[in-house]
N, C-alpha and C positions, 0 to 999 in steps of 0.2 A: 383144385386148380384155381388160381387167382384170376381176378377180372381181367388182368392184362395178359395172362398166359395164353399161348396159342395152342389150339388142339393139334394133336398129331395127325398127320395125313393118313387116311386109311390105306390099307394094303389090300390086295385081292382077297386074302382070307377074311378080312373084316367085312368086305362086301358080301362075300358068300355067307358069312354068319348072319347077315340081315334077312335071310330068307324067311318069309312069313312074319317079319317084324315090322318096325317102323319104316314107311316107304322110303326108298332111296331116291335121292334128289340129284339130278345130273343135267348138264347143259353142254352143247357143243360150242366151242369158240376157237378163235385162231389168233388172237393178239394179246399182248401184255396188258394194256389197260383194261380190256374187257375181263381177262382172267382175274385181275386184281379186284374188280368189282364183284365178281361172283364167288370168289375164293371163300368168304366166310359163310356162304349160304348153301354150298352144294357138297356132296360127298365125293363125286368125281367129275372131272372135266374131260370131255372127249374132244381131241383135235381130229375133226372129221375130214374125210376127203371131199365132203361138201364144200370145202374151201374153194375148190376149183370153180364151182358155180357161184357161190356167194360173194367171193372177193376177186376172182380172176375172170369172171365173165364167160366161163366155159358152158357149154350146153349140157354137159353130163359130167360125171365123176371119172369117166374112162381115161381122160388124158392127164390125170393128176400124176405127178411123179414123186419118187422118193425124196428128191431134193426139196420139193414143195412141202412135203410132210414134215421133213426134218426142220426146215426153216421155221414153219409155224409152230412146230412142237417146241423148239427152243424158245420162241417168243412167249408162248403160253407158260412154259415152265418158270420164266422170270417173274410171272405174276402170281404164282401160287405158293402158298405156305402151309395150308391146312386142307387142301383137297388133293385127291390123287389124280394123276394125269394118265389117260389112255389115248393111244395114237392108233389111227387107222393104218393098215397095210394097204397101199394103193393097188389098183388093178394091174395084174401082170407080174406082181412081185412075190407071190406065194402059191399060185395055182399049179405051177409046173411039177413040183415035187416037194416033199417035206424039207429037204436040204436047202432048197432055194428059199423057202419060207423062213428057215432058221437063220440063214445069212442075213436076210433083209430085216427080220424082226430084232435080231441081236444088234444090227447096225442102228436102227431107230431107238432102241432102248439105251444103247451106249451113247448116242450123240444128242439125245433129247432129255435123258433121265426119266423117261416114261415108266410108270409102274406096271404097265401091261400094254399089250397090242389088241386090236380088234380086227377080226377077218370075217368075211361073208361066206356063207355056205353051210349046209347041213351035213347029211350023211356022207357025201362025197369029200368033205373036208375033215371028217373025224380022224382019219389016220394022221393028217398034218397037225391037227390040234393036239393029239396025244404025243406026237414027236416033239412038238415045241415045249409042251408042259414038262415032259420028262427031262428036258434040257434047261429048265429054269426060266422059261418064258411064259408068264401068265397070259391066258387068252380069254378075251370076251368074244363070244360067237355072236352072229348076226344072221337071222333067218326071216322068212316071209318075203316082203319086197326087199330085194338086195339090189341097190341102185347100180352097182357095177355090172349087173347082168340084164339091164333093161333091154338090150338089143335082142336077147333071147326070150325075155319075159313078154316082150310086145309093149313095153312102156311101163308107166307108174301105176300098175293095176293092183287091186286088192288081191292078196294071196291067201289060199287055204279055204276057199269056199267049196261047199259040196264035197265031192269025192276027193278033192285035193287036201282036205283037212286031215286025213289019216297020214298023208305023206309029210305034211308039216309037223305033225305030232312026232313022227318017226325021226325027223331032223332034230327036233329039240331034244329028244331022248338020246340020240346019238352024240350030240356035242356035249351033253352033260356027262355021259358015260366016258367020253374021251378026256375029260378033265377040265373043260371050260368052267370058269368061275362065275359066269353070268351069261345071259343070252339076251340080246335085243330082239324084240318082236316088232317088225315094221309092217304097218298097213295089213293087219289080219283082223278077221271078224272078232268082235269083243267076246262072244261065247267061246270061240276057240282059244283065244288068249287066256280066258279064265281057266279052261280045261288044262292047258299047257302049264299055267302057274301052279295048278293043284297037283299035277302028276310028275313034274320034274323037280329034282332036289336042289337046283341052283336058282338064284334070283332071275326073274324075268323083268326086262326093262322095256317099257311100252313106248312106242311112238306110233300113234294111230292104231292102238290096240285096245286096252281096257284100263279103266281105273282100278281094277282088281290086280294088276300086275304088281310085282314087288317094288317097282320103281318107274320113274318116268324120265324121258329125255326129249328136249326139243333144241333146235338151232337157235341160239340167242338172238341172231339177227332177225329170225322169223318171229319170235315172241315179242320182240321189242318194236316190231314194225319197221326195221331198217332195210330188210330185203323184201322188195315188194314185186319182183318180177312175176311171181305167181304165188298164190296162197293155197296150200293143201288143206283139205277139210279138217285134218287132225290138228292144225295149228290154231292156237288161241293167241290173239294179240293182247298182250298185257300192257302195251303202250303203243304210241304212234310216233315214235321218234323220227322216222323218216319224214313224216308230214311236218314235224316241228323243225327239223334240219332244213327242209325246203323253204319254210317260211323265214327262218333266220337267214339263210343265204340270200333270199330275195330282198330282205330288209337291209343287209350288208351292201348289196349291189346298189340299192336306192341311195343309201347314205354316201357311198363313194361318188356316185354320179352328182349328187347334190352338194359335194364338198363338205358334208357334215362330219365325215370321218376321213382322216384322223382329226380329233379335236385337240385343243391346247394341252389336255392332260395326257395325250398320247404321243406328244413329240418332245424333243429335247432342245434346250436353249443353249446359248453360248455359256462357257464356263467362267462367268464373271461373278464377282462377289455379290451376293444377294440375288443373283439372277436364277432363272429356272435351271434345274439340274437334269 
């Protein structure tokens, strides 16, 4: 491959083949410019329903709609050339029955160009995962803390501690057997995440899980310090762009009030010979 050639975007089977190999790199994002920035560095980009909280100011992901996911999926797709895109199925669009899930998953793939969809749930979603995969829809599963279910989980709590570990392990094995090509493990004890990674044949993607997972994912706005409404323990801030932006905006406001901006170099003169253009 030449220095200027672009790598082919991976497909779900390529992610599956990375089980036990080089760690899989992924981030969640929602816009074209951010997708362009991360495209050379990640294996897949998740258009997450966390967009409702991060960009739309919602208090949870429950109110996110299909239209929101498709809009942001289309935006992210425009910024990608070498990473695969996965799009979340929002709450209420797949739980009723497999047929409902297929209609909505097919719509998202058709209208965004996504390579796969992600849905939350373990054993109780295995039938739906199998139904989708058999009909050509690659599925990434998501177990542990499933944000769409916080009203029944009692909030954003660690999942799989104590006796609950066996149930989470059963969820992981069920989604793998149903045909999911990878599974996100969110907010589970590290030791349990390591056990799941060792015992299931599909890649595990950790978020608040373990460095031993087959890959990792974070919301890009979290890791860049752009979203600061709250900070989960599992988020590492690799930058403080929110603080930088606040300082820059304050400096802009000061310059405007002092009539320092715009300066001569930012305005246009009359179109006279030899005059400013």
